[in-house]
C-alpha positions as CSV (number, residue, x, y, z in Angstrom):
1,M,5.9,20.1,4.0
2,S,4.0,17.7,6.2
3,R,5.3,14.1,6.7
4,H,3.4,11.4,8.6
5,A,4.8,8.3,10.2
6,V,5.4,5.5,7.8
7,H,2.9,2.7,8.3
8,Q,4.1,-0.8,7.6
9,H,2.4,-4.2,7.7
10,H,4.1,-7.6,7.4
11,I,2.2,-10.8,6.8
12,H,3.0,-14.4,6.0
13,H,0.7,-15.9,3.4
14,R,1.1,-19.3,1.7
15,G,4.5,-19.8,3.3
16,R,6.0,-16.5,2.1
17,A,6.6,-13.2,3.9
18,F,5.2,-10.0,2.4
19,H,5.9,-6.3,3.3
20,F,3.4,-3.6,2.7
21,V,4.0,0.2,3.2
22,A,1.5,3.0,3.2
23,Y,2.5,6.2,1.3
24,E,0.8,9.5,1.8
25,G,-0.8,11.2,-1.2
26,E,0.4,14.2,-3.0
27,P,-1.7,17.1,-4.3
28,A,-1.8,17.8,-8.0
29,N,0.7,20.3,-9.4
30,P,-0.7,21.6,-12.8
31,A,2.4,23.9,-13.2
32,R,4.6,20.8,-13.4
33,G,2.0,18.6,-15.2
34,K,1.6,16.3,-12.2
35,T,-1.8,14.7,-11.2
36,A,-2.8,14.1,-7.6
37,I,-1.7,10.9,-6.0
38,E,-4.1,9.4,-3.4
39,P,-2.8,7.8,-0.2
40,A,-2.3,4.1,-0.8
41,W,-0.8,0.8,0.4
42,Y,2.0,-0.7,-1.7
43,L,3.6,-4.2,-1.8
44,M,7.4,-3.8,-1.5
45,A,9.6,-6.5,-3.1
46,S,12.8,-6.7,-5.0
47,G,13.4,-2.9,-4.7
48,K,10.0,-2.2,-6.4
49,R,6.6,-1.3,-5.3
50,W,3.1,-2.2,-6.5
51,E,0.0,-0.3,-5.6
52,V,-2.4,-2.5,-3.7
53,M,-5.3,-0.5,-2.3
54,P,-6.2,3.0,-1.0
55,T,-5.4,3.8,2.6
56,V,-8.4,3.8,4.8
57,A,-8.1,5.8,8.1
58,E,-8.5,3.8,11.2
59,Q,-9.1,0.5,9.3
60,P,-8.9,-2.5,11.7
61,E,-5.7,-4.4,11.2
62,E,-7.5,-7.7,10.8
63,E,-9.6,-6.3,7.9
64,R,-6.5,-4.8,6.3
65,A,-4.6,-8.1,6.5
66,S,-7.5,-10.0,5.0
67,Q,-7.6,-7.5,2.1
68,F,-3.9,-7.9,1.6
69,Q,-4.3,-11.7,1.5
70,E,-7.1,-11.4,-1.1
71,W,-4.9,-9.1,-3.2
72,L,-2.0,-11.5,-3.0
73,D,-4.2,-14.4,-4.1
74,E,-5.5,-12.5,-7.1
75,N,-2.2,-10.8,-8.2
76,V,0.7,-13.0,-7.0
77,F,-0.7,-16.5,-6.7
78,S,-3.1,-16.6,-9.6
């Protein structure tokens, strides 16, 4: 079973701190009735996680931070 390093990103937006974590995907397992899960970034808060966007290999950090801020504006502050 392969495991990659956990990627994390912390940002401050509109006076609040946010923590994002990238989870690797999982292949489908038809024998167990499980569909594939694509690699994605998740917002972590209050012991829960919310899917934010797909993981993009070698994405510049500034671009990723901008996309996180846009997601926060649309999903947290709207």
